[in-house]
A tleap script that builds the chain and sets N, CA, C and O, in Angstrom:
source leaprc.protein.ff14SB
mol = sequence {
  NMET ILE VAL GLU PRO SER ARG PHE ARG THR
  SER PHE ASN ALA PRO GLY VAL LEU GLY VAL
  ALA ASP ALA GLY ALA VAL TYR ALA GLY LEU
  LEU GLU ALA VAL ARG ASN ASP MET ALA SER
  ALA ASP GLY ILE GLN GLU GLY ASP PRO VAL
  ARG ALA ALA GLU ILE ILE VAL ASP LEU VAL
  ALA GLY GLU GLU PRO PRO LEU ARG LEU PRO
  LEU GLY ARG GLU ALA VAL GLU ARG ILE GLY
  ARG SER TYR ARG GLN ASN LEU GLU GLU LEU
  GLU ARG TRP ALA PRO ALA ALA ARG ALA ALA
  ASP PHE PRO GLY ALA PRO ALA SER VAL ARG
  PRO CILE
}
set mol.1.N position { -58.272 124.675 -94.294 }
set mol.1.CA position { -59.423 124.297 -93.671 }
set mol.1.C position { -59.672 124.816 -92.526 }
set mol.1.O position { -59.266 124.384 -91.447 }
set mol.2.N position { -60.560 126.060 -92.763 }
set mol.2.CA position { -60.765 126.453 -91.664 }
set mol.2.C position { -62.791 124.958 -90.976 }
set mol.2.O position { -63.873 124.936 -91.562 }
set mol.3.N position { -62.528 124.401 -90.142 }
set mol.3.CA position { -63.808 124.029 -89.495 }
set mol.3.C position { -65.385 124.497 -88.623 }
set mol.3.O position { -65.437 124.812 -87.434 }
set mol.4.N position { -65.805 124.474 -88.961 }
set mol.4.CA position { -67.367 125.930 -88.363 }
set mol.4.C position { -68.282 124.844 -87.952 }
set mol.4.O position { -69.129 124.217 -88.588 }
set mol.5.N position { -67.855 124.780 -86.605 }
set mol.5.CA position { -68.494 123.344 -86.458 }
set mol.5.C position { -69.357 123.242 -85.385 }
set mol.5.O position { -68.991 123.684 -84.296 }
set mol.6.N position { -70.795 122.564 -85.555 }
set mol.6.CA position { -72.454 122.500 -84.779 }
set mol.6.C position { -71.314 121.695 -83.457 }
set mol.6.O position { -70.199 121.429 -83.006 }
set mol.7.N position { -72.568 121.653 -83.417 }
set mol.7.CA position { -72.491 120.646 -81.208 }
set mol.7.C position { -71.651 119.661 -81.855 }
set mol.7.O position { -71.774 119.765 -83.075 }
set mol.8.N position { -70.968 118.884 -81.570 }
set mol.8.CA position { -70.195 117.262 -81.205 }
set mol.8.C position { -70.400 116.702 -79.792 }
set mol.8.O position { -70.416 117.416 -78.790 }
set mol.9.N position { -70.584 115.131 -79.787 }
set mol.9.CA position { -71.156 114.789 -78.292 }
set mol.9.C position { -70.048 114.162 -78.422 }
set mol.9.O position { -69.771 113.055 -78.884 }
set mol.10.N position { -69.044 115.525 -77.666 }
set mol.10.CA position { -67.483 115.120 -77.465 }
set mol.10.C position { -67.687 115.477 -75.408 }
set mol.10.O position { -68.582 114.870 -74.821 }
set mol.11.N position { -66.617 116.621 -74.486 }
set mol.11.CA position { -66.253 116.019 -73.720 }
set mol.11.C position { -66.425 117.825 -73.152 }
set mol.11.O position { -66.790 118.246 -72.054 }
set mol.12.N position { -66.154 118.311 -73.948 }
set mol.12.CA position { -66.032 119.948 -74.356 }
set mol.12.C position { -66.832 120.715 -73.437 }
set mol.12.O position { -66.245 121.690 -72.968 }
set mol.13.N position { -68.388 120.475 -72.937 }
set mol.13.CA position { -69.156 120.403 -72.362 }
set mol.13.C position { -69.534 120.135 -70.854 }
set mol.13.O position { -70.236 120.645 -69.982 }
set mol.14.N position { -68.461 118.768 -71.065 }
set mol.14.CA position { -69.022 118.137 -69.621 }
set mol.14.C position { -67.560 119.099 -68.305 }
set mol.14.O position { -66.374 119.417 -68.389 }
set mol.15.N position { -68.739 119.192 -67.198 }
set mol.15.CA position { -68.759 119.867 -66.067 }
set mol.15.C position { -67.018 119.849 -65.241 }
set mol.15.O position { -66.057 119.079 -65.229 }
set mol.16.N position { -67.169 120.419 -64.979 }
set mol.16.CA position { -65.541 121.119 -64.696 }
set mol.16.C position { -64.270 120.880 -66.120 }
set mol.16.O position { -63.054 121.059 -66.050 }
set mol.17.N position { -65.150 120.397 -67.416 }
set mol.17.CA position { -64.061 120.772 -68.457 }
set mol.17.C position { -63.849 122.093 -69.146 }
set mol.17.O position { -63.032 122.116 -70.068 }
set mol.18.N position { -64.213 122.727 -68.955 }
set mol.18.CA position { -64.753 124.524 -70.035 }
set mol.18.C position { -64.449 125.029 -68.534 }
set mol.18.O position { -64.944 124.648 -67.473 }
set mol.19.N position { -63.272 126.217 -68.847 }
set mol.19.CA position { -62.877 126.630 -68.355 }
set mol.19.C position { -63.485 128.471 -68.358 }
set mol.19.O position { -62.981 129.166 -69.239 }
set mol.20.N position { -64.479 129.139 -67.433 }
set mol.20.CA position { -64.792 130.827 -68.186 }
set mol.20.C position { -63.628 131.221 -66.797 }
set mol.20.O position { -62.983 130.767 -65.852 }
set mol.21.N position { -64.122 132.843 -67.851 }
set mol.21.CA position { -63.745 133.522 -67.100 }
set mol.21.C position { -64.230 134.798 -66.422 }
set mol.21.O position { -64.814 135.595 -67.156 }
set mol.22.N position { -64.075 135.131 -65.088 }
set mol.22.CA position { -65.448 136.381 -65.203 }
set mol.22.C position { -66.308 136.904 -66.039 }
set mol.22.O position { -65.847 137.479 -67.025 }
set mol.23.N position { -67.338 136.857 -65.908 }
set mol.23.CA position { -67.620 138.368 -67.038 }
set mol.23.C position { -68.188 139.445 -66.692 }
set mol.23.O position { -68.829 139.508 -65.643 }
set mol.24.N position { -68.060 140.381 -67.442 }
set mol.24.CA position { -67.649 141.910 -66.580 }
set mol.24.C position { -69.618 142.433 -67.015 }
set mol.24.O position { -70.266 142.076 -67.999 }
set mol.25.N position { -69.961 143.128 -66.132 }
set mol.25.CA position { -71.639 143.507 -65.537 }
set mol.25.C position { -72.841 143.279 -66.978 }
set mol.25.O position { -73.861 142.599 -67.086 }
set mol.26.N position { -71.998 144.361 -68.079 }
set mol.26.CA position { -72.563 144.526 -69.792 }
set mol.26.C position { -72.915 142.634 -70.290 }
set mol.26.O position { -74.052 142.360 -70.674 }
set mol.27.N position { -72.272 141.965 -70.245 }
set mol.27.CA position { -72.105 140.385 -70.498 }
set mol.27.C position { -73.343 139.983 -69.794 }
set mol.27.O position { -74.499 139.789 -70.170 }
set mol.28.N position { -72.635 139.909 -68.463 }
set mol.28.CA position { -72.698 138.810 -67.711 }
set mol.28.C position { -74.735 138.294 -68.105 }
set mol.28.O position { -74.600 137.219 -68.690 }
set mol.29.N position { -75.524 138.442 -68.065 }
set mol.29.CA position { -76.246 138.332 -68.777 }
set mol.29.C position { -76.847 136.907 -69.885 }
set mol.29.O position { -77.519 135.879 -69.806 }
set mol.30.N position { -76.005 137.773 -70.963 }
set mol.30.CA position { -75.754 137.268 -71.951 }
set mol.30.C position { -74.804 136.189 -71.813 }
set mol.30.O position { -74.740 135.355 -72.716 }
set mol.31.N position { -74.181 136.113 -70.966 }
set mol.31.CA position { -73.580 135.227 -71.025 }
set mol.31.C position { -73.801 133.588 -70.076 }
set mol.31.O position { -73.205 132.575 -70.442 }
set mol.32.N position { -74.413 133.595 -69.284 }
set mol.32.CA position { -74.884 132.653 -68.333 }
set mol.32.C position { -75.980 132.237 -69.123 }
set mol.32.O position { -76.696 131.271 -68.858 }
set mol.33.N position { -76.053 132.703 -69.730 }
set mol.33.CA position { -77.327 132.124 -71.084 }
set mol.33.C position { -77.211 131.003 -71.522 }
set mol.33.O position { -77.964 130.036 -71.638 }
set mol.34.N position { -75.129 131.446 -72.003 }
set mol.34.CA position { -74.755 130.695 -73.458 }
set mol.34.C position { -74.052 129.578 -72.896 }
set mol.34.O position { -73.842 128.525 -73.499 }
set mol.35.N position { -73.478 129.994 -71.020 }
set mol.35.CA position { -73.036 129.549 -70.496 }
set mol.35.C position { -73.797 127.532 -70.138 }
set mol.35.O position { -73.514 126.336 -70.208 }
set mol.36.N position { -74.982 128.636 -69.717 }
set mol.36.CA position { -75.999 127.401 -69.235 }
set mol.36.C position { -76.352 126.427 -70.437 }
set mol.36.O position { -76.337 125.198 -70.509 }
set mol.37.N position { -76.772 127.710 -71.632 }
set mol.37.CA position { -77.050 126.380 -72.291 }
set mol.37.C position { -75.965 125.681 -73.319 }
set mol.37.O position { -76.262 125.071 -74.347 }
set mol.38.N position { -74.566 125.926 -72.774 }
set mol.38.CA position { -73.616 124.451 -73.345 }
set mol.38.C position { -74.190 123.743 -72.617 }
set mol.38.O position { -74.978 122.845 -72.912 }
set mol.39.N position { -73.659 124.269 -71.050 }
set mol.39.CA position { -73.715 122.872 -69.846 }
set mol.39.C position { -75.050 121.674 -69.961 }
set mol.39.O position { -75.192 120.506 -69.599 }
set mol.40.N position { -75.808 122.586 -70.600 }
set mol.40.CA position { -77.390 121.489 -70.620 }
set mol.40.C position { -77.345 120.872 -71.670 }
set mol.40.O position { -78.214 120.001 -71.697 }
set mol.41.N position { -76.508 120.928 -72.888 }
set mol.41.CA position { -76.592 120.464 -74.132 }
set mol.41.C position { -75.807 118.985 -73.883 }
set mol.41.O position { -76.187 117.908 -74.343 }
set mol.42.N position { -74.710 119.190 -73.105 }
set mol.42.CA position { -74.125 118.413 -72.798 }
set mol.42.C position { -74.255 116.700 -72.919 }
set mol.42.O position { -75.241 116.368 -72.261 }
set mol.43.N position { -73.648 115.612 -73.483 }
set mol.43.CA position { -74.220 114.171 -73.909 }
set mol.43.C position { -75.058 113.650 -74.969 }
set mol.43.O position { -75.079 112.574 -75.566 }
set mol.44.N position { -75.949 115.032 -75.056 }
set mol.44.CA position { -77.104 115.247 -76.330 }
set mol.44.C position { -76.760 116.232 -77.155 }
set mol.44.O position { -77.679 116.958 -77.535 }
set mol.45.N position { -75.830 116.421 -77.481 }
set mol.45.CA position { -75.154 117.125 -78.932 }
set mol.45.C position { -75.458 115.978 -80.389 }
set mol.45.O position { -75.225 114.805 -80.678 }
set mol.46.N position { -76.053 117.068 -80.951 }
set mol.46.CA position { -75.873 115.844 -82.632 }
set mol.46.C position { -75.407 115.621 -82.789 }
set mol.46.O position { -75.570 114.422 -83.015 }
set mol.47.N position { -73.902 116.119 -83.027 }
set mol.47.CA position { -73.206 115.693 -84.465 }
set mol.47.C position { -72.064 114.458 -83.410 }
set mol.47.O position { -71.571 114.293 -82.294 }
set mol.48.N position { -72.182 113.836 -84.862 }
set mol.48.CA position { -71.144 112.935 -84.384 }
set mol.48.C position { -70.571 113.008 -84.244 }
set mol.48.O position { -70.463 114.093 -84.815 }
set mol.49.N position { -68.805 112.698 -83.511 }
set mol.49.CA position { -67.658 113.286 -83.734 }
set mol.49.C position { -66.928 112.068 -84.306 }
set mol.49.O position { -65.860 112.558 -84.674 }
set mol.50.N position { -66.890 110.693 -84.607 }
set mol.50.CA position { -66.448 110.224 -85.853 }
set mol.50.C position { -66.893 110.300 -86.874 }
set mol.50.O position { -66.301 109.926 -87.887 }
set mol.51.N position { -68.033 110.798 -86.860 }
set mol.51.CA position { -68.265 110.563 -88.469 }
set mol.51.C position { -67.789 112.209 -88.887 }
set mol.51.O position { -67.334 112.359 -90.020 }
set mol.52.N position { -67.893 113.406 -87.997 }
set mol.52.CA position { -67.249 114.433 -88.145 }
set mol.52.C position { -65.437 114.131 -89.035 }
set mol.52.O position { -65.099 114.139 -90.219 }
set mol.53.N position { -64.761 113.924 -87.884 }
set mol.53.CA position { -63.631 113.176 -88.541 }
set mol.53.C position { -63.295 112.194 -89.508 }
set mol.53.O position { -62.284 111.507 -89.365 }
set mol.54.N position { -63.936 112.088 -90.327 }
set mol.54.CA position { -63.698 111.444 -91.476 }
set mol.54.C position { -63.962 111.895 -92.380 }
set mol.54.O position { -63.225 111.822 -93.363 }
set mol.55.N position { -65.328 112.649 -92.386 }
set mol.55.CA position { -65.323 113.730 -93.615 }
set mol.55.C position { -63.780 114.407 -93.607 }
set mol.55.O position { -62.706 114.083 -94.114 }
set mol.56.N position { -64.125 115.236 -92.976 }
set mol.56.CA position { -62.860 115.859 -92.382 }
set mol.56.C position { -61.514 114.713 -92.869 }
set mol.56.O position { -60.623 115.431 -93.324 }
set mol.57.N position { -61.427 114.418 -92.881 }
set mol.57.CA position { -59.655 113.256 -93.418 }
set mol.57.C position { -60.621 113.076 -94.809 }
set mol.57.O position { -59.998 113.742 -95.635 }
set mol.58.N position { -61.669 112.591 -95.413 }
set mol.58.CA position { -61.849 112.607 -96.952 }
set mol.58.C position { -61.432 113.343 -97.481 }
set mol.58.O position { -60.631 113.075 -98.376 }
set mol.59.N position { -61.835 114.831 -97.129 }
set mol.59.CA position { -61.974 116.505 -97.702 }
set mol.59.C position { -60.818 116.571 -97.665 }
set mol.59.O position { -60.409 116.640 -98.824 }
set mol.60.N position { -59.643 116.601 -96.633 }
set mol.60.CA position { -58.354 117.367 -96.614 }
set mol.60.C position { -57.640 115.786 -97.981 }
set mol.60.O position { -56.840 115.698 -98.913 }
set mol.61.N position { -58.428 115.044 -97.358 }
set mol.61.CA position { -57.007 114.300 -98.576 }
set mol.61.C position { -58.295 113.833 -100.054 }
set mol.61.O position { -58.548 112.845 -100.743 }
set mol.62.N position { -58.670 114.920 -99.942 }
set mol.62.CA position { -59.219 115.382 -101.792 }
set mol.62.C position { -58.866 116.025 -102.572 }
set mol.62.O position { -57.960 116.183 -101.753 }
set mol.63.N position { -58.564 116.746 -103.566 }
set mol.63.CA position { -57.357 117.315 -104.088 }
set mol.63.C position { -58.225 118.620 -103.953 }
set mol.63.O position { -57.481 119.568 -104.204 }
set mol.64.N position { -59.361 119.010 -103.690 }
set mol.64.CA position { -59.865 120.274 -103.826 }
set mol.64.C position { -60.530 120.878 -102.085 }
set mol.64.O position { -61.616 121.434 -101.921 }
set mol.65.N position { -59.762 120.634 -101.257 }
set mol.65.CA position { -60.778 120.581 -99.589 }
set mol.65.C position { -61.695 122.471 -99.357 }
set mol.65.O position { -61.051 123.398 -98.865 }
set mol.66.N position { -62.538 122.574 -99.619 }
set mol.66.CA position { -63.705 124.072 -99.082 }
set mol.66.C position { -62.037 124.238 -98.031 }
set mol.66.O position { -61.243 123.317 -97.837 }
set mol.67.N position { -61.895 125.823 -97.459 }
set mol.67.CA position { -61.885 126.806 -97.688 }
set mol.67.C position { -62.077 126.465 -96.052 }
set mol.67.O position { -61.288 126.009 -95.225 }
set mol.68.N position { -64.036 127.062 -95.919 }
set mol.68.CA position { -64.025 126.338 -94.365 }
set mol.68.C position { -65.280 126.163 -95.038 }
set mol.68.O position { -65.850 126.649 -96.016 }
set mol.69.N position { -65.653 124.716 -93.580 }
set mol.69.CA position { -66.370 123.653 -93.484 }
set mol.69.C position { -66.874 124.187 -92.180 }
set mol.69.O position { -66.335 124.491 -91.116 }
set mol.70.N position { -68.742 124.195 -92.882 }
set mol.70.CA position { -69.600 124.057 -91.996 }
set mol.70.C position { -69.776 122.817 -91.920 }
set mol.70.O position { -69.976 121.980 -92.799 }
set mol.71.N position { -69.653 122.699 -90.313 }
set mol.71.CA position { -70.357 121.324 -89.610 }
set mol.71.C position { -70.977 120.889 -89.138 }
set mol.71.O position { -71.107 121.074 -87.927 }
set mol.72.N position { -71.594 120.200 -89.711 }
set mol.72.CA position { -73.533 119.551 -88.770 }
set mol.72.C position { -74.708 120.209 -88.948 }
set mol.72.O position { -74.382 121.060 -89.775 }
set mol.73.N position { -75.900 120.380 -88.709 }
set mol.73.CA position { -77.097 120.701 -89.461 }
set mol.73.C position { -76.711 122.020 -88.980 }
set mol.73.O position { -75.976 122.539 -89.821 }
set mol.74.N position { -76.892 122.739 -88.024 }
set mol.74.CA position { -77.085 123.592 -86.713 }
set mol.74.C position { -75.953 125.266 -88.034 }
set mol.74.O position { -76.241 126.425 -88.332 }
set mol.75.N position { -74.315 123.996 -88.473 }
set mol.75.CA position { -73.512 124.698 -89.087 }
set mol.75.C position { -74.021 125.398 -89.536 }
set mol.75.O position { -74.399 126.521 -89.204 }
set mol.76.N position { -74.120 124.746 -90.489 }
set mol.76.CA position { -74.794 124.544 -92.319 }
set mol.76.C position { -75.916 126.039 -92.300 }
set mol.76.O position { -75.920 127.003 -93.066 }
set mol.77.N position { -76.981 125.672 -90.857 }
set mol.77.CA position { -78.507 126.812 -90.869 }
set mol.77.C position { -78.278 127.935 -90.974 }
set mol.77.O position { -78.784 128.734 -91.762 }
set mol.78.N position { -76.776 128.269 -89.476 }
set mol.78.CA position { -76.783 129.411 -88.849 }
set mol.78.C position { -75.938 130.199 -90.183 }
set mol.78.O position { -76.530 131.036 -90.864 }
set mol.79.N position { -75.142 129.990 -90.334 }
set mol.79.CA position { -73.918 130.284 -91.344 }
set mol.79.C position { -74.281 130.672 -92.476 }
set mol.79.O position { -74.047 131.751 -93.020 }
set mol.80.N position { -75.157 129.349 -93.035 }
set mol.80.CA position { -76.285 130.555 -95.237 }
set mol.80.C position { -77.043 132.295 -94.203 }
set mol.80.O position { -76.758 133.492 -94.253 }
set mol.81.N position { -77.959 131.539 -93.475 }
set mol.81.CA position { -78.533 132.780 -92.278 }
set mol.81.C position { -77.931 134.137 -92.820 }
set mol.81.O position { -78.364 134.924 -93.662 }
set mol.82.N position { -76.514 134.142 -91.871 }
set mol.82.CA position { -75.398 135.086 -92.060 }
set mol.82.C position { -74.953 135.598 -93.040 }
set mol.82.O position { -74.748 136.797 -93.233 }
set mol.83.N position { -74.637 134.077 -94.231 }
set mol.83.CA position { -74.205 134.523 -95.507 }
set mol.83.C position { -75.526 135.547 -96.516 }
set mol.83.O position { -75.504 136.545 -97.236 }
set mol.84.N position { -76.252 134.858 -96.163 }
set mol.84.CA position { -77.567 135.872 -96.486 }
set mol.84.C position { -77.845 137.340 -96.495 }
set mol.84.O position { -77.941 138.339 -97.208 }
set mol.85.N position { -77.945 136.696 -94.812 }
set mol.85.CA position { -78.189 137.897 -94.300 }
set mol.85.C position { -77.032 139.298 -94.604 }
set mol.85.O position { -77.169 140.491 -94.336 }
set mol.86.N position { -76.233 138.775 -95.067 }
set mol.86.CA position { -74.620 139.833 -95.463 }
set mol.86.C position { -74.742 140.542 -96.051 }
set mol.86.O position { -74.751 141.773 -96.028 }
set mol.87.N position { -74.980 139.002 -97.368 }
set mol.87.CA position { -75.120 139.414 -99.705 }
set mol.87.C position { -76.245 140.338 -98.896 }
set mol.87.O position { -75.733 141.453 -98.800 }
set mol.88.N position { -77.955 140.349 -98.090 }
set mol.88.CA position { -79.027 141.490 -99.011 }
set mol.88.C position { -78.433 142.752 -98.238 }
set mol.88.O position { -78.981 143.808 -98.552 }
set mol.89.N position { -77.766 142.814 -97.614 }
set mol.89.CA position { -76.757 143.564 -96.461 }
set mol.89.C position { -75.903 144.712 -97.477 }
set mol.89.O position { -76.119 145.917 -97.348 }
set mol.90.N position { -74.637 144.026 -98.781 }
set mol.90.CA position { -74.009 144.689 -99.165 }
set mol.90.C position { -74.705 144.481 -100.316 }
set mol.90.O position { -73.993 144.950 -101.204 }
set mol.91.N position { -76.152 143.839 -101.017 }
set mol.91.CA position { -76.017 144.368 -102.262 }
set mol.91.C position { -77.310 146.110 -101.754 }
set mol.91.O position { -77.447 146.876 -102.708 }
set mol.92.N position { -77.764 146.366 -100.959 }
set mol.92.CA position { -77.858 146.980 -100.572 }
set mol.92.C position { -77.280 148.224 -100.488 }
set mol.92.O position { -77.869 149.170 -101.012 }
set mol.93.N position { -75.961 148.439 -99.775 }
set mol.93.CA position { -75.053 149.420 -99.939 }
set mol.93.C position { -74.641 149.821 -101.096 }
set mol.93.O position { -74.266 150.939 -101.448 }
set mol.94.N position { -74.727 148.886 -101.649 }
set mol.94.CA position { -73.060 148.994 -102.448 }
set mol.94.C position { -73.572 150.131 -103.761 }
set mol.94.O position { -72.658 150.882 -104.103 }
set mol.95.N position { -74.678 150.296 -104.385 }
set mol.95.CA position { -74.607 151.687 -104.600 }
set mol.95.C position { -73.721 152.846 -104.196 }
set mol.95.O position { -73.017 153.576 -104.893 }
set mol.96.N position { -73.983 152.824 -102.619 }
set mol.96.CA position { -73.369 153.995 -102.004 }
set mol.96.C position { -72.333 153.899 -102.256 }
set mol.96.O position { -71.793 154.582 -103.126 }
set mol.97.N position { -71.396 152.475 -101.141 }
set mol.97.CA position { -70.307 151.881 -101.738 }
set mol.97.C position { -69.090 152.445 -102.940 }
set mol.97.O position { -67.989 152.940 -102.697 }
set mol.98.N position { -69.729 152.171 -104.291 }
set mol.98.CA position { -69.539 152.274 -105.174 }
set mol.98.C position { -69.001 153.897 -105.497 }
set mol.98.O position { -68.118 154.154 -106.316 }
set mol.99.N position { -69.765 154.968 -104.634 }
set mol.99.CA position { -69.880 155.880 -105.152 }
set mol.99.C position { -68.729 156.448 -104.106 }
set mol.99.O position { -68.513 157.640 -103.886 }
set mol.100.N position { -68.387 155.891 -103.812 }
set mol.100.CA position { -66.839 156.317 -103.035 }
set mol.100.C position { -65.550 156.195 -104.938 }
set mol.100.O position { -64.494 156.743 -105.254 }
set mol.101.N position { -66.060 155.649 -105.327 }
set mol.101.CA position { -64.464 155.818 -106.618 }
set mol.101.C position { -64.443 156.892 -107.362 }
set mol.101.O position { -65.430 157.561 -107.054 }
set mol.102.N position { -63.920 157.335 -108.065 }
set mol.102.CA position { -63.071 158.604 -109.112 }
set mol.102.C position { -64.395 158.079 -109.869 }
set mol.102.O position { -64.667 156.895 -110.070 }
set mol.103.N position { -64.982 158.933 -110.158 }
set mol.103.CA position { -65.797 158.987 -111.793 }
set mol.103.C position { -64.437 158.572 -112.619 }
set mol.103.O position { -63.223 158.753 -112.534 }
set mol.104.N position { -65.444 157.861 -113.522 }
set mol.104.CA position { -64.669 156.844 -114.612 }
set mol.104.C position { -63.742 156.354 -114.426 }
set mol.104.O position { -63.326 155.957 -115.514 }
set mol.105.N position { -62.696 155.953 -113.210 }
set mol.105.CA position { -61.581 155.581 -112.759 }
set mol.105.C position { -62.266 153.684 -113.036 }
set mol.105.O position { -63.295 153.181 -112.585 }
set mol.106.N position { -61.241 153.094 -113.888 }
set mol.106.CA position { -61.077 151.843 -114.083 }
set mol.106.C position { -61.546 150.714 -113.248 }
set mol.106.O position { -61.254 150.860 -112.061 }
set mol.107.N position { -62.110 149.766 -113.498 }
set mol.107.CA position { -62.343 148.698 -111.925 }
set mol.107.C position { -60.882 147.728 -111.913 }
set mol.107.O position { -60.331 147.074 -112.799 }
set mol.108.N position { -60.510 148.009 -110.271 }
set mol.108.CA position { -59.506 147.215 -109.883 }
set mol.108.C position { -59.847 145.486 -110.590 }
set mol.108.O position { -60.854 144.804 -110.782 }
set mol.109.N position { -57.431 145.234 -110.936 }
set mol.109.CA position { -57.788 143.988 -111.410 }
set mol.109.C position { -56.305 143.444 -110.942 }
set mol.109.O position { -55.195 143.971 -110.885 }
set mol.110.N position { -56.839 142.089 -110.624 }
set mol.110.CA position { -56.408 141.864 -109.503 }
set mol.110.C position { -55.601 140.104 -109.435 }
set mol.110.O position { -56.243 139.282 -108.781 }
set mol.111.N position { -54.347 139.639 -110.051 }
set mol.111.CA position { -54.875 138.134 -109.592 }
set mol.111.C position { -55.224 137.272 -108.814 }
set mol.111.O position { -55.070 136.055 -108.918 }
set mol.112.N position { -55.815 137.986 -107.824 }
set mol.112.CA position { -56.010 137.276 -106.599 }
set mol.112.C position { -56.911 137.830 -106.542 }
set mol.112.O position { -57.671 137.676 -105.586 }
savepdb mol mol.pdb
quit
């Protein structure tokens, strides 16, 4: 199971905990904004790590755990938005993509 979490109230963003490399000139502005955002969230993250752990344990112990688990409201919203955008793009370009096959060739049938 791949857990894709929102922000959880742990010490991950605490001062001195998160080590960062120097940013190249191209990414400096973007990374500065991300790092400032992470530091300012320390101690006010919406995710409860105890609840998250309980959910993970319950799902892993179950019969059919998900391959991917977006954990927390923000993760569900962001990942859902990304999936919808990707699906729209897939559908938009599907005719062009399908045109790459030999005309009349049967579709592949795979066991997995």
